[in-house]
C-alpha positions in Angstrom: 296.3 219.0 253.3 299.2 220.6 254.8 300.4 218.5 257.8 303.3 219.9 259.6 304.0 216.8 262.0 304.3 214.2 259.3 307.5 213.5 257.6 305.6 212.7 254.1 303.1 216.1 253.3 299.6 214.8 253.0 299.3 216.5 249.6 301.7 214.0 248.0 299.0 211.5 248.3 300.9 208.6 249.9 303.6 208.5 247.6 306.9 207.8 249.2 310.3 209.4 248.2 311.3 205.8 246.8 308.3 206.0 244.3 309.2 209.2 243.6 312.5 207.9 242.4 311.4 205.2 240.5 309.0 207.6 238.3 310.2 208.3 234.9 311.7 211.9 234.5 308.3 213.3 232.7 306.2 212.1 236.1 308.9 213.7 238.4 308.6 216.8 236.8 304.9 216.8 237.0 304.9 215.6 240.4 307.8 218.9 241.1 304.8 220.9 239.6 302.4 219.6 241.7 304.4 220.5 244.7 305.0 224.2 243.5 301.1 224.6 243.1 300.4 223.3 246.7 303.1 225.7 247.6 301.8 228.4 245.5 298.4 227.6 247.0 299.8 227.8 250.5 301.1 231.1 250.1 298.0 232.6 248.1 296.3 231.3 251.3 298.6 233.5 253.6 298.5 236.6 251.5 294.6 236.0 251.0 294.2 236.7 254.7 296.6 239.6 254.7 294.7 240.9 251.9 291.4 241.0 254.4 293.5 242.4 256.9 294.4 245.3 254.9 290.7 245.7 253.2 289.7 245.9 256.8 292.1 248.2 257.9 291.8 250.5 254.8 288.0 250.6 255.2 287.6 251.1 259.1 290.8 253.1 259.9 292.0 254.9 256.5 288.5 256.0 255.6 287.9 257.9 258.8 291.3 259.2 259.0 290.8 260.6 255.1 287.7 262.3 255.5 289.6 264.5 258.0 292.8 264.9 256.0 291.1 265.6 252.5 291.1 269.3 253.0 294.7 269.6 253.6 295.5 267.1 251.0 293.7 268.9 248.5 295.7 272.2 249.3 299.0 270.5 248.8 298.3 269.1 245.6 297.3 272.5 244.5 300.4 273.9 245.5 302.1 271.4 242.8 303.0 272.4 239.3 302.2 270.5 236.5 306.0 268.9 236.2 305.7 267.6 239.6 301.9 266.6 239.3 303.5 264.5 235.9 306.0 262.9 237.7 303.8 261.9 240.3 301.1 260.2 238.3 303.7 258.7 235.9 304.1 255.0 235.9 307.1 253.5 237.0 309.0 250.7 234.4 309.7 248.6 237.3 306.1 247.7 238.0 305.5 247.0 234.4 308.2 244.5 234.5 307.2 243.2 237.6 303.7 242.7 236.3 305.0 241.1 233.2 307.1 238.5 235.4 303.8 237.9 237.3 301.8 237.3 234.3 304.1 234.7 233.0 304.5 233.2 236.1 301.0 232.5 236.1 300.9 231.4 232.5 303.3 228.5 234.0 301.2 227.7 236.5 298.1 227.3 234.8 300.2 225.0 232.4 301.6 222.8 235.1 297.9 222.7 236.6 296.4 221.8 232.8 299.5 218.8 232.8 298.7 217.6 236.7 294.8 217.2 235.4 296.1 215.5 232.1 298.0 213.2 233.9 295.6 212.3 236.5 293.0 211.7 233.6 295.5 209.4 231.7 296.3 207.7 235.3 292.5 207.4 236.0 292.1 205.6 232.6 295.0 203.4 232.9 293.7 202.1 236.2 290.2 201.2 234.6 
C-alpha cells in the first residue's frame, strides 16, 4: 500500500492532486479522512510490531526475573502502610482523560470509515 519511492502514494488509488482539487468539498473531506485512516493503519502496524516485541520480552525476560524477585517485592509491599498502598493502587485522572480522548478518536475513525464505505458504494452504483 505504501510505496515510499513514488510521488503519489499508492493508497490514493491513482487519483492525482489536480483531480482532488476538482472534487467537491465533501468528497475532498472524505478523501482526507481516507488518508487519515491509511496513516492510522501505517502507525498501527508499527505499534503492533512493538507490542509483539514487548510481549516477547515480558514472557521470556521479565517472567524469569520476576520469579527471583517475587519474594523481595513481597517483603517491600508488606512494609507499606495503608495510606501508601492506597496511593499506589488508586487511578490517575490523566489516564482517564487519555482513555476518553482515545475512545472519542476511535469513534471518529469508525465514522470516517463508514463514510468512505458509503461513498465507495455510491460511486460503484453511479458507475453501473
